[in-house]
C-alpha positions in Angstrom: 107.4 116.0 -18.5 107.6 115.8 -14.8 108.2 119.6 -14.6 104.9 120.2 -16.4 103.1 118.2 -13.9 104.7 120.1 -11.0 103.9 123.4 -12.6 100.3 122.5 -13.3 99.9 121.2 -9.7 101.5 124.4 -8.2 99.3 126.6 -10.4 96.2 124.8 -9.4 97.2 125.1 -5.7 97.7 128.8 -6.0 94.3 129.3 -7.8 92.6 127.3 -5.1 94.2 129.5 -2.4 93.0 132.7 -4.1 89.5 131.3 -4.6 89.3 130.2 -1.0 90.4 133.7 0.2 87.8 135.3 -2.0 85.0 133.0 -0.7 86.0 133.7 2.9 86.0 137.5 2.2 82.5 137.2 0.7 81.2 135.3 3.7 82.8 137.9 6.0 81.0 140.7 4.1 77.7 138.8 4.4 78.1 138.3 8.1 78.9 141.9 8.8 75.9 143.0 6.9 77.7 145.0 4.3 75.6 144.6 1.1 78.0 146.0 -1.3 80.9 144.6 -3.3 83.5 146.7 -5.1 84.9 145.4 -8.3 87.5 147.6 -10.1 86.1 150.6 -8.3 82.4 150.0 -9.2 79.9 149.3 -6.5 77.9 146.1 -7.0 75.0 145.4 -4.7 74.8 141.8 -3.6 71.4 140.2 -4.4 71.4 137.9 -1.3 72.2 140.7 1.2 69.4 141.8 3.5 
């Protein structure tokens, strides 16, 4: 049972790291003025970009 808790905690930690990196990447794109986001090769215009 203790192993499940460790596994769940480590998975949550990895997910939080990935989400944080994605948020910082999005903020960087907003600061540089690049209004596009590419997802699986498709260009997605960001609605909040100027």
